[in-house]
py3Dmol code that shows the C-alpha trace and the ligand (Angstrom):
import py3Dmol

protein = """\
ATOM      1  CA  MET A   1      40.889 -32.108 -41.963  1.00  0.00           C
ATOM      2  CA  VAL A   2      39.355 -31.014 -38.646  1.00  0.00           C
ATOM      3  CA  GLY A   3      41.962 -29.672 -36.267  1.00  0.00           C
ATOM      4  CA  TYR A   4      44.781 -29.337 -38.795  1.00  0.00           C
ATOM      5  CA  VAL A   5      47.162 -26.544 -37.696  1.00  0.00           C
ATOM      6  CA  GLY A   6      50.425 -26.064 -39.563  1.00  0.00           C
ATOM      7  CA  ARG A   7      53.178 -23.510 -39.280  1.00  0.00           C
ATOM      8  CA  PHE A   8      56.253 -21.993 -40.869  1.00  0.00           C
ATOM      9  CA  ALA A   9      58.924 -21.117 -38.333  1.00  0.00           C
ATOM     10  CA  PRO A  10      61.800 -19.188 -39.923  1.00  0.00           C
ATOM     11  CA  SER A  11      64.835 -17.990 -37.986  1.00  0.00           C
ATOM     12  CA  PRO A  12      65.405 -14.314 -38.838  1.00  0.00           C
ATOM     13  CA  THR A  13      69.061 -14.828 -39.704  1.00  0.00           C
ATOM     14  CA  GLY A  14      68.517 -13.368 -43.180  1.00  0.00           C
ATOM     15  CA  ALA A  15      65.939 -12.998 -45.920  1.00  0.00           C
ATOM     16  CA  LEU A  16      64.088 -16.005 -47.355  1.00  0.00           C
ATOM     17  CA  HIS A  17      66.048 -17.744 -50.103  1.00  0.00           C
ATOM     18  CA  ALA A  18      65.102 -20.432 -52.612  1.00  0.00           C
ATOM     19  CA  GLY A  19      65.580 -23.163 -49.979  1.00  0.00           C
ATOM     20  CA  SER A  20      63.530 -21.610 -47.204  1.00  0.00           C
ATOM     21  CA  LEU A  21      60.730 -20.737 -49.627  1.00  0.00           C
ATOM     22  CA  VAL A  22      60.308 -24.466 -50.368  1.00  0.00           C
ATOM     23  CA  ALA A  23      59.563 -25.111 -46.691  1.00  0.00           C
ATOM     24  CA  ALA A  24      57.273 -22.080 -46.497  1.00  0.00           C
ATOM     25  CA  LEU A  25      55.324 -23.059 -49.620  1.00  0.00           C
ATOM     26  CA  GLY A  26      55.218 -26.741 -48.615  1.00  0.00           C
ATOM     27  CA  SER A  27      53.802 -25.996 -45.175  1.00  0.00           C
ATOM     28  CA  TRP A  28      51.270 -23.517 -46.605  1.00  0.00           C
ATOM     29  CA  LEU A  29      50.103 -25.964 -49.319  1.00  0.00           C
ATOM     30  CA  ASP A  30      49.843 -28.861 -46.859  1.00  0.00           C
ATOM     31  CA  ALA A  31      47.687 -26.727 -44.543  1.00  0.00           C
ATOM     32  CA  ARG A  32      45.459 -25.545 -47.398  1.00  0.00           C
ATOM     33  CA  ALA A  33      45.178 -29.035 -48.948  1.00  0.00           C
ATOM     34  CA  HIS A  34      43.897 -30.302 -45.602  1.00  0.00           C
ATOM     35  CA  GLY A  35      41.548 -27.366 -45.035  1.00  0.00           C
ATOM     36  CA  GLY A  36      43.681 -26.352 -42.070  1.00  0.00           C
ATOM     37  CA  ARG A  37      45.085 -23.204 -40.540  1.00  0.00           C
ATOM     38  CA  TRP A  38      48.631 -21.936 -41.127  1.00  0.00           C
ATOM     39  CA  LEU A  39      50.615 -19.995 -38.535  1.00  0.00           C
ATOM     40  CA  LEU A  40      53.858 -18.081 -38.651  1.00  0.00           C
ATOM     41  CA  ARG A  41      56.411 -18.138 -35.863  1.00  0.00           C
ATOM     42  CA  ILE A  42      59.603 -16.111 -35.927  1.00  0.00           C
ATOM     43  CA  GLU A  43      62.312 -18.154 -34.182  1.00  0.00           C
ATOM     44  CA  ASP A  44      64.443 -15.308 -32.889  1.00  0.00           C
ATOM     45  CA  LEU A  45      65.883 -16.866 -29.741  1.00  0.00           C
ATOM     46  CA  ASP A  46      69.480 -17.220 -30.889  1.00  0.00           C
ATOM     47  CA  THR A  47      69.963 -13.469 -30.706  1.00  0.00           C
ATOM     48  CA  PRO A  48      73.637 -13.405 -31.763  1.00  0.00           C
ATOM     49  CA  ARG A  49      72.616 -15.022 -35.082  1.00  0.00           C
ATOM     50  CA  CYS A  50      69.534 -12.869 -35.716  1.00  0.00           C
ATOM     51  CA  VAL A  51      69.804 -10.059 -38.248  1.00  0.00           C
ATOM     52  CA  PRO A  52      67.891  -6.892 -37.302  1.00  0.00           C
ATOM     53  CA  GLY A  53      64.973  -6.360 -39.671  1.00  0.00           C
ATOM     54  CA  ALA A  54      65.170  -9.854 -41.209  1.00  0.00           C
ATOM     55  CA  ASP A  55      61.842 -10.792 -39.586  1.00  0.00           C
ATOM     56  CA  GLN A  56      60.046  -7.936 -41.363  1.00  0.00           C
ATOM     57  CA  THR A  57      61.811  -8.806 -44.625  1.00  0.00           C
ATOM     58  CA  ILE A  58      60.606 -12.416 -44.333  1.00  0.00           C
ATOM     59  CA  LEU A  59      57.017 -11.341 -43.583  1.00  0.00           C
ATOM     60  CA  ALA A  60      57.052  -9.022 -46.594  1.00  0.00           C
ATOM     61  CA  GLN A  61      58.505 -11.737 -48.858  1.00  0.00           C
ATOM     62  CA  LEU A  62      55.841 -14.221 -47.755  1.00  0.00           C
ATOM     63  CA  ALA A  63      53.098 -11.653 -48.305  1.00  0.00           C
ATOM     64  CA  ALA A  64      54.430 -10.899 -51.796  1.00  0.00           C
ATOM     65  CA  CYS A  65      54.131 -14.644 -52.506  1.00  0.00           C
ATOM     66  CA  GLY A  66      50.533 -14.753 -51.242  1.00  0.00           C
ATOM     67  CA  LEU A  67      51.510 -16.859 -48.213  1.00  0.00           C
ATOM     68  CA  LEU A  68      49.538 -15.108 -45.486  1.00  0.00           C
ATOM     69  CA  PRO A  69      49.126 -16.554 -41.991  1.00  0.00           C
ATOM     70  CA  ASP A  70      45.690 -17.107 -40.461  1.00  0.00           C
ATOM     71  CA  GLU A  71      46.711 -15.425 -37.188  1.00  0.00           C
ATOM     72  CA  ALA A  72      49.115 -12.684 -36.172  1.00  0.00           C
ATOM     73  CA  PRO A  73      52.709 -14.017 -36.224  1.00  0.00           C
ATOM     74  CA  GLN A  74      54.401 -14.932 -32.935  1.00  0.00           C
ATOM     75  CA  TRP A  75      57.966 -14.086 -31.927  1.00  0.00           C
ATOM     76  CA  GLN A  76      59.781 -16.616 -29.741  1.00  0.00           C
ATOM     77  CA  SER A  77      61.700 -13.846 -27.977  1.00  0.00           C
ATOM     78  CA  GLN A  78      58.372 -12.813 -26.413  1.00  0.00           C
ATOM     79  CA  ARG A  79      57.591 -16.292 -25.179  1.00  0.00           C
ATOM     80  CA  THR A  80      60.573 -17.113 -22.965  1.00  0.00           C
ATOM     81  CA  ALA A  81      58.420 -17.419 -19.796  1.00  0.00           C
ATOM     82  CA  LEU A  82      56.816 -20.506 -21.375  1.00  0.00           C
ATOM     83  CA  TYR A  83      60.200 -22.112 -22.035  1.00  0.00           C
ATOM     84  CA  GLY A  84      61.321 -21.303 -18.479  1.00  0.00           C
ATOM     85  CA  ARG A  85      58.274 -23.053 -17.042  1.00  0.00           C
ATOM     86  CA  ALA A  86      58.828 -26.116 -19.235  1.00  0.00           C
ATOM     87  CA  LEU A  87      62.452 -26.334 -18.130  1.00  0.00           C
ATOM     88  CA  GLU A  88      61.434 -25.985 -14.468  1.00  0.00           C
ATOM     89  CA  SER A  89      59.009 -28.865 -14.801  1.00  0.00           C
ATOM     90  CA  LEU A  90      61.753 -31.054 -16.278  1.00  0.00           C
ATOM     91  CA  VAL A  91      64.151 -30.098 -13.485  1.00  0.00           C
ATOM     92  CA  GLU A  92      61.514 -30.887 -10.867  1.00  0.00           C
ATOM     93  CA  ALA A  93      60.947 -34.275 -12.480  1.00  0.00           C
ATOM     94  CA  GLU A  94      64.747 -34.789 -12.450  1.00  0.00           C
ATOM     95  CA  LEU A  95      64.738 -35.144 -16.224  1.00  0.00           C
ATOM     96  CA  ALA A  96      67.018 -32.118 -16.731  1.00  0.00           C
ATOM     97  CA  TYR A  97      70.269 -31.313 -14.959  1.00  0.00           C
ATOM     98  CA  PRO A  98      72.884 -28.540 -14.940  1.00  0.00           C
ATOM     99  CA  CYS A  99      76.090 -29.037 -16.914  1.00  0.00           C
ATOM    100  CA  GLY A 100      79.269 -26.991 -16.631  1.00  0.00           C
ATOM    101  CA  CYS A 101      81.229 -28.719 -19.436  1.00  0.00           C
ATOM    102  CA  SER A 102      82.912 -26.552 -22.059  1.00  0.00           C
ATOM    103  CA  ARG A 103      83.038 -27.756 -25.679  1.00  0.00           C
ATOM    104  CA  SER A 104      86.705 -28.633 -25.286  1.00  0.00           C
ATOM    105  CA  ALA A 105      85.982 -30.594 -22.079  1.00  0.00           C
ATOM    106  CA  ILE A 106      83.382 -32.606 -24.002  1.00  0.00           C
ATOM    107  CA  ASP A 107      85.838 -33.232 -26.864  1.00  0.00           C
ATOM    108  CA  THR A 108      88.533 -34.328 -24.386  1.00  0.00           C
ATOM    109  CA  ALA A 109      86.148 -36.683 -22.569  1.00  0.00           C
ATOM    110  CA  ASN A 110      85.021 -38.171 -25.884  1.00  0.00           C
ATOM    111  CA  ALA A 111      88.597 -38.535 -27.162  1.00  0.00           C
ATOM    112  CA  ALA A 112      89.481 -40.441 -23.963  1.00  0.00           C
ATOM    113  CA  ARG A 113      86.695 -42.890 -24.920  1.00  0.00           C
ATOM    114  CA  GLY A 114      88.005 -43.134 -28.481  1.00  0.00           C
ATOM    115  CA  ILE A 115      85.149 -41.063 -29.938  1.00  0.00           C
ATOM    116  CA  ARG A 116      86.187 -38.485 -32.528  1.00  0.00           C
ATOM    117  CA  ARG A 117      83.691 -35.915 -33.762  1.00  0.00           C
ATOM    118  CA  PRO A 118      83.291 -35.814 -37.558  1.00  0.00           C
ATOM    119  CA  ARG A 119      83.713 -32.373 -39.126  1.00  0.00           C
ATOM    120  CA  ASN A 120      80.428 -30.448 -38.660  1.00  0.00           C
ATOM    121  CA  GLY A 121      79.202 -33.506 -36.783  1.00  0.00           C
ATOM    122  CA  GLU A 122      77.233 -33.668 -33.587  1.00  0.00           C
ATOM    123  CA  ARG A 123      79.199 -33.152 -30.362  1.00  0.00           C
ATOM    124  CA  VAL A 124      77.789 -36.195 -28.520  1.00  0.00           C
ATOM    125  CA  TYR A 125      77.570 -35.430 -24.814  1.00  0.00           C
ATOM    126  CA  PRO A 126      79.365 -38.109 -22.768  1.00  0.00           C
ATOM    127  CA  GLY A 127      77.211 -37.584 -19.651  1.00  0.00           C
ATOM    128  CA  THR A 128      79.943 -36.034 -17.492  1.00  0.00           C
ATOM    129  CA  CYS A 129      77.616 -33.909 -15.313  1.00  0.00           C
ATOM    130  CA  ARG A 130      74.727 -36.373 -15.293  1.00  0.00           C
ATOM    131  CA  SER A 131      75.436 -37.506 -11.756  1.00  0.00           C
ATOM    132  CA  GLY A 132      76.615 -34.131 -10.451  1.00  0.00           C
ATOM    133  CA  LEU A 133      77.708 -30.756 -11.784  1.00  0.00           C
ATOM    134  CA  GLN A 134      81.440 -30.576 -12.576  1.00  0.00           C
ATOM    135  CA  GLY A 135      83.237 -27.232 -12.545  1.00  0.00           C
ATOM    136  CA  SER A 136      82.132 -23.905 -11.163  1.00  0.00           C
ATOM    137  CA  GLY A 137      81.411 -21.869 -14.317  1.00  0.00           C
ATOM    138  CA  PRO A 138      77.943 -20.922 -15.580  1.00  0.00           C
ATOM    139  CA  SER A 139      75.915 -23.980 -16.324  1.00  0.00           C
ATOM    140  CA  ALA A 140      73.782 -25.113 -19.210  1.00  0.00           C
ATOM    141  CA  TRP A 141      70.789 -27.399 -18.677  1.00  0.00           C
ATOM    142  CA  ARG A 142      70.590 -30.762 -20.412  1.00  0.00           C
ATOM    143  CA  LEU A 143      67.813 -33.310 -20.906  1.00  0.00           C
ATOM    144  CA  ARG A 144      68.509 -36.878 -19.805  1.00  0.00           C
ATOM    145  CA  THR A 145      68.395 -39.351 -22.666  1.00  0.00           C
ATOM    146  CA  GLN A 146      69.722 -42.469 -20.984  1.00  0.00           C
ATOM    147  CA  ASP A 147      66.204 -43.929 -20.768  1.00  0.00           C
ATOM    148  CA  ALA A 148      65.491 -43.279 -24.465  1.00  0.00           C
ATOM    149  CA  PRO A 149      65.009 -46.411 -26.582  1.00  0.00           C
ATOM    150  CA  THR A 150      68.163 -47.614 -28.336  1.00  0.00           C
ATOM    151  CA  LEU A 151      66.545 -46.641 -31.621  1.00  0.00           C
ATOM    152  CA  LEU A 152      63.963 -43.903 -31.313  1.00  0.00           C
ATOM    153  CA  ARG A 153      61.600 -44.326 -34.275  1.00  0.00           C
ATOM    154  CA  TRP A 154      59.265 -41.788 -35.826  1.00  0.00           C
ATOM    155  CA  GLN A 155      57.292 -41.553 -39.066  1.00  0.00           C
ATOM    156  CA  ASP A 156      57.912 -39.012 -41.764  1.00  0.00           C
ATOM    157  CA  ARG A 157      55.137 -38.618 -44.340  1.00  0.00           C
ATOM    158  CA  ARG A 158      57.665 -38.391 -47.196  1.00  0.00           C
ATOM    159  CA  LEU A 159      60.724 -40.235 -45.916  1.00  0.00           C
ATOM    160  CA  GLY A 160      58.923 -43.108 -44.162  1.00  0.00           C
ATOM    161  CA  THR A 161      60.132 -44.637 -40.900  1.00  0.00           C
ATOM    162  CA  GLN A 162      63.119 -42.804 -39.444  1.00  0.00           C
ATOM    163  CA  SER A 163      65.201 -43.724 -36.427  1.00  0.00           C
ATOM    164  CA  GLN A 164      68.037 -42.348 -34.374  1.00  0.00           C
ATOM    165  CA  ASP A 165      70.057 -43.682 -31.469  1.00  0.00           C
ATOM    166  CA  LEU A 166      70.079 -40.701 -29.127  1.00  0.00           C
ATOM    167  CA  HIS A 167      72.695 -42.360 -26.891  1.00  0.00           C
ATOM    168  CA  THR A 168      75.438 -42.689 -29.497  1.00  0.00           C
ATOM    169  CA  GLN A 169      74.397 -39.954 -31.943  1.00  0.00           C
ATOM    170  CA  VAL A 170      73.373 -37.108 -29.634  1.00  0.00           C
ATOM    171  CA  GLY A 171      73.655 -37.736 -25.892  1.00  0.00           C
ATOM    172  CA  ASP A 172      71.919 -35.604 -23.279  1.00  0.00           C
ATOM    173  CA  PHE A 173      71.180 -32.413 -25.181  1.00  0.00           C
ATOM    174  CA  VAL A 174      71.030 -28.763 -24.185  1.00  0.00           C
ATOM    175  CA  LEU A 175      67.719 -27.081 -23.332  1.00  0.00           C
ATOM    176  CA  ARG A 176      69.178 -23.856 -22.011  1.00  0.00           C
ATOM    177  CA  ARG A 177      72.682 -22.664 -22.843  1.00  0.00           C
ATOM    178  CA  ALA A 178      75.195 -21.464 -20.283  1.00  0.00           C
ATOM    179  CA  ASP A 179      74.639 -17.913 -21.614  1.00  0.00           C
ATOM    180  CA  GLY A 180      70.973 -18.221 -20.596  1.00  0.00           C
ATOM    181  CA  LEU A 181      69.460 -18.637 -24.076  1.00  0.00           C
ATOM    182  CA  PHE A 182      66.821 -21.327 -24.475  1.00  0.00           C
ATOM    183  CA  THR A 183      67.618 -23.686 -27.319  1.00  0.00           C
ATOM    184  CA  TYR A 184      65.735 -24.364 -30.524  1.00  0.00           C
ATOM    185  CA  GLN A 185      64.883 -27.922 -29.346  1.00  0.00           C
ATOM    186  CA  LEU A 186      63.089 -26.748 -26.207  1.00  0.00           C
ATOM    187  CA  ALA A 187      61.373 -23.744 -27.772  1.00  0.00           C
ATOM    188  CA  VAL A 188      60.121 -25.577 -30.870  1.00  0.00           C
ATOM    189  CA  VAL A 189      58.586 -28.392 -28.807  1.00  0.00           C
ATOM    190  CA  VAL A 190      56.931 -26.029 -26.325  1.00  0.00           C
ATOM    191  CA  ASP A 191      55.621 -23.744 -29.074  1.00  0.00           C
ATOM    192  CA  ASP A 192      54.357 -26.483 -31.381  1.00  0.00           C
ATOM    193  CA  ALA A 193      52.305 -27.858 -28.473  1.00  0.00           C
ATOM    194  CA  ASP A 194      51.208 -24.461 -27.161  1.00  0.00           C
ATOM    195  CA  GLN A 195      50.039 -23.362 -30.622  1.00  0.00           C
ATOM    196  CA  GLY A 196      48.258 -26.677 -31.199  1.00  0.00           C
ATOM    197  CA  ILE A 197      50.401 -27.562 -34.213  1.00  0.00           C
ATOM    198  CA  SER A 198      49.150 -30.871 -35.596  1.00  0.00           C
ATOM    199  CA  HIS A 199      51.426 -31.034 -38.663  1.00  0.00           C
ATOM    200  CA  VAL A 200      55.038 -29.909 -38.956  1.00  0.00           C
ATOM    201  CA  VAL A 201      56.253 -29.380 -42.530  1.00  0.00           C
ATOM    202  CA  ARG A 202      59.859 -28.176 -42.756  1.00  0.00           C
ATOM    203  CA  GLY A 203      63.114 -28.732 -44.644  1.00  0.00           C
ATOM    204  CA  GLU A 204      64.819 -32.098 -44.624  1.00  0.00           C
ATOM    205  CA  ASP A 205      67.928 -30.587 -43.008  1.00  0.00           C
ATOM    206  CA  LEU A 206      65.892 -30.446 -39.791  1.00  0.00           C
ATOM    207  CA  ALA A 207      64.825 -34.109 -39.928  1.00  0.00           C
ATOM    208  CA  ASP A 208      67.562 -35.278 -37.589  1.00  0.00           C
ATOM    209  CA  ASN A 209      66.258 -33.010 -34.829  1.00  0.00           C
ATOM    210  CA  THR A 210      62.981 -34.899 -34.784  1.00  0.00           C
ATOM    211  CA  ALA A 211      64.076 -37.797 -32.559  1.00  0.00           C
ATOM    212  CA  ARG A 212      65.236 -35.254 -29.945  1.00  0.00           C
ATOM    213  CA  GLN A 213      61.957 -33.410 -30.235  1.00  0.00           C
ATOM    214  CA  ARG A 214      59.932 -36.634 -29.909  1.00  0.00           C
ATOM    215  CA  TRP A 215      61.885 -37.529 -26.777  1.00  0.00           C
ATOM    216  CA  LEU A 216      61.360 -34.067 -25.317  1.00  0.00           C
ATOM    217  CA  GLN A 217      57.625 -34.165 -26.143  1.00  0.00           C
ATOM    218  CA  ASP A 218      57.357 -37.412 -24.174  1.00  0.00           C
ATOM    219  CA  ALA A 219      59.337 -35.938 -21.251  1.00  0.00           C
ATOM    220  CA  LEU A 220      56.985 -32.942 -21.125  1.00  0.00           C
ATOM    221  CA  GLY A 221      53.862 -35.064 -21.670  1.00  0.00           C
ATOM    222  CA  LEU A 222      53.049 -33.217 -24.909  1.00  0.00           C
ATOM    223  CA  PRO A 223      51.393 -34.654 -28.031  1.00  0.00           C
ATOM    224  CA  ALA A 224      53.547 -35.346 -31.093  1.00  0.00           C
ATOM    225  CA  PRO A 225      52.632 -33.663 -34.379  1.00  0.00           C
ATOM    226  CA  GLN A 226      52.858 -35.433 -37.754  1.00  0.00           C
ATOM    227  CA  TYR A 227      56.065 -34.665 -39.649  1.00  0.00           C
ATOM    228  CA  LEU A 228      56.783 -34.053 -43.321  1.00  0.00           C
ATOM    229  CA  HIS A 229      60.302 -32.990 -44.308  1.00  0.00           C
ATOM    230  CA  THR A 230      60.541 -31.310 -47.698  1.00  0.00           C
ATOM    231  CA  PRO A 231      63.362 -31.809 -50.244  1.00  0.00           C
ATOM    232  CA  LEU A 232      66.362 -29.503 -49.995  1.00  0.00           C
ATOM    233  CA  VAL A 233      67.724 -27.101 -52.555  1.00  0.00           C
ATOM    234  CA  ARG A 234      71.454 -27.636 -52.955  1.00  0.00           C
ATOM    235  CA  GLY A 235      73.993 -24.844 -53.255  1.00  0.00           C
ATOM    236  CA  ARG A 236      77.017 -24.657 -55.557  1.00  0.00           C
ATOM    237  CA  ASN A 237      79.017 -26.947 -53.262  1.00  0.00           C
ATOM    238  CA  GLY A 238      76.284 -29.610 -53.146  1.00  0.00           C
ATOM    239  CA  GLU A 239      75.421 -28.711 -49.574  1.00  0.00           C
ATOM    240  CA  LYS A 240      72.074 -27.421 -48.386  1.00  0.00           C
ATOM    241  CA  LEU A 241      71.513 -23.944 -49.777  1.00  0.00           C
ATOM    242  CA  SER A 242      72.357 -21.349 -47.155  1.00  0.00           C
ATOM    243  CA  LYS A 243      73.622 -17.804 -46.968  1.00  0.00           C
ATOM    244  CA  GLN A 244      77.121 -19.227 -46.418  1.00  0.00           C
ATOM    245  CA  ASN A 245      77.163 -20.977 -49.798  1.00  0.00           C
ATOM    246  CA  GLY A 246      75.698 -18.227 -51.866  1.00  0.00           C
ATOM    247  CA  ALA A 247      71.931 -18.348 -51.399  1.00  0.00           C
ATOM    248  CA  GLN A 248      70.369 -15.171 -52.745  1.00  0.00           C
ATOM    249  CA  ALA A 249      67.279 -13.647 -51.164  1.00  0.00           C
ATOM    250  CA  ILE A 250      64.233 -14.424 -53.273  1.00  0.00           C
ATOM    251  CA  ASP A 251      63.250 -11.564 -55.531  1.00  0.00           C
ATOM    252  CA  SER A 252      59.954 -10.230 -54.165  1.00  0.00           C
ATOM    253  CA  SER A 253      59.411  -8.322 -57.400  1.00  0.00           C
ATOM    254  CA  GLN A 254      59.137 -11.682 -59.216  1.00  0.00           C
ATOM    255  CA  PRO A 255      57.094 -13.718 -56.713  1.00  0.00           C
ATOM    256  CA  LEU A 256      55.616 -16.130 -59.271  1.00  0.00           C
ATOM    257  CA  ALA A 257      59.077 -17.056 -60.558  1.00  0.00           C
ATOM    258  CA  ALA A 258      60.280 -17.689 -56.988  1.00  0.00           C
ATOM    259  CA  LEU A 259      57.155 -19.743 -56.227  1.00  0.00           C
ATOM    260  CA  ASN A 260      57.523 -21.768 -59.432  1.00  0.00           C
ATOM    261  CA  ALA A 261      61.111 -22.630 -58.503  1.00  0.00           C
ATOM    262  CA  ALA A 262      60.003 -23.735 -55.036  1.00  0.00           C
ATOM    263  CA  ALA A 263      57.044 -25.677 -56.460  1.00  0.00           C
ATOM    264  CA  ALA A 264      59.360 -27.560 -58.848  1.00  0.00           C
ATOM    265  CA  VAL A 265      61.400 -28.793 -55.845  1.00  0.00           C
ATOM    266  CA  LEU A 266      58.129 -30.094 -54.388  1.00  0.00           C
ATOM    267  CA  GLY A 267      57.391 -31.949 -57.645  1.00  0.00           C
ATOM    268  CA  LEU A 268      54.664 -29.543 -58.752  1.00  0.00           C
ATOM    269  CA  ALA A 269      54.133 -28.327 -62.327  1.00  0.00           C
ATOM    270  CA  GLU A 270      54.946 -24.794 -63.453  1.00  0.00           C
ATOM    271  CA  GLN A 271      52.029 -22.349 -63.344  1.00  0.00           C
ATOM    272  CA  GLY A 272      51.446 -19.066 -65.157  1.00  0.00           C
ATOM    273  CA  GLY A 273      48.687 -16.561 -64.475  1.00  0.00           C
ATOM    274  CA  SER A 274      48.098 -15.049 -61.087  1.00  0.00           C
ATOM    275  CA  ILE A 275      49.699 -16.073 -57.811  1.00  0.00           C
ATOM    276  CA  ALA A 276      46.278 -16.972 -56.404  1.00  0.00           C
ATOM    277  CA  ASP A 277      45.595 -19.292 -59.376  1.00  0.00           C
ATOM    278  CA  ALA A 278      49.028 -20.898 -59.063  1.00  0.00           C
ATOM    279  CA  LEU A 279      48.576 -21.521 -55.337  1.00  0.00           C
ATOM    280  CA  ALA A 280      45.115 -22.994 -55.969  1.00  0.00           C
ATOM    281  CA  ALA A 281      46.464 -25.317 -58.696  1.00  0.00           C
ATOM    282  CA  TRP A 282      49.304 -26.534 -56.454  1.00  0.00           C
ATOM    283  CA  THR A 283      46.914 -27.040 -53.531  1.00  0.00           C
ATOM    284  CA  ALA A 284      44.711 -29.213 -55.758  1.00  0.00           C
ATOM    285  CA  ALA A 285      47.744 -31.221 -56.935  1.00  0.00           C
ATOM    286  CA  TRP A 286      49.443 -31.479 -53.527  1.00  0.00           C
ATOM    287  CA  PRO A 287      51.038 -34.958 -53.424  1.00  0.00           C
ATOM    288  CA  TRP A 288      50.880 -35.399 -49.642  1.00  0.00           C
ATOM    289  CA  ARG A 289      47.173 -34.754 -49.287  1.00  0.00           C
ATOM    290  CA  GLY A 290      45.781 -37.383 -46.962  1.00  0.00           C
ATOM    291  CA  ALA A 291      49.225 -38.843 -46.230  1.00  0.00           C
ATOM    292  CA  THR A 292      48.988 -38.028 -42.537  1.00  0.00           C
TER     293      THR A 292
END
"""
ligand_1 = """\
10
LIG
N 63.714 -22.013 -37.198
C 64.151 -23.179 -37.901
C 64.907 -22.760 -39.147
O 64.671 -21.670 -39.663
C 63.021 -24.083 -38.327
C 62.396 -24.775 -37.189
C 61.335 -25.801 -37.533
O 60.670 -25.687 -38.549
O 61.176 -26.712 -36.725
O 65.736 -23.510 -39.613
"""
view = py3Dmol.view(width=600, height=400)
view.addModel(protein, "pdb")
view.setStyle({"model": 0}, {"cartoon": {"style": "trace"}})
view.addModel(ligand_1, "xyz")
view.setStyle({"model": 1}, {"stick": {}})
view.zoomTo()
view.show()
């Protein structure tokens, strides 16, 4: 497909595990099945969560699996000027505003309105600073969502029509934290547009960020990519596989075994032989070819 550009965008919080390899393989196969290009972006903005050296480990693991990018990888930490300019444009357009609310202030304001946050649930922002900054501490910057449609709809190539009510499920969300770090939501939207990403393929755990990202793309006047969210690998506790619930780094000395496990999650048949042959067979059998 002319103009197809895909990407894999790991956070270097640890080595690739069985779950993250599914997203990596899925995005690579989708790009190859559409005759497109595949880029790599290291999402290293949340510095307290980044593990030194994990970026190089991830690049080496991908290379061992034959998943090589078509351009030199990018690091988000080297692109902060872009995010700053995007935020400035939103502030100038009065679409973003400073917020001095602490987490506990948000919880208290929500509790006063009878809203209790579910465990691990979203801390919906009640809009306290929307009409003027409260408090004198360092401020975060939030994007206005009050003009978002009641149900923001978007299409997922695997999951079908998805929708989210940003007002009740998210609220005005943070673009830059009070500690100065730009957030994932802002950086991913700016980078996907800047790198010309036409197709986002990533794990299903990220699906519920998409409505926010669609809203932010509209606010910045950026095009929306197509989305495909891949199935998750579950850990021992039934939750998404992560380092916290025992995910092991994939074994780069057995790349075909790791790839076969990831391919099975994507509904693809086991392959023997060389890695190149396996990747070619899965590209030919890719179920989401043309579903764009
Ligand atoms: N950096 C994110 C993660 O590793 C993925 C972002 C994306 O694909 O949009 O979970």
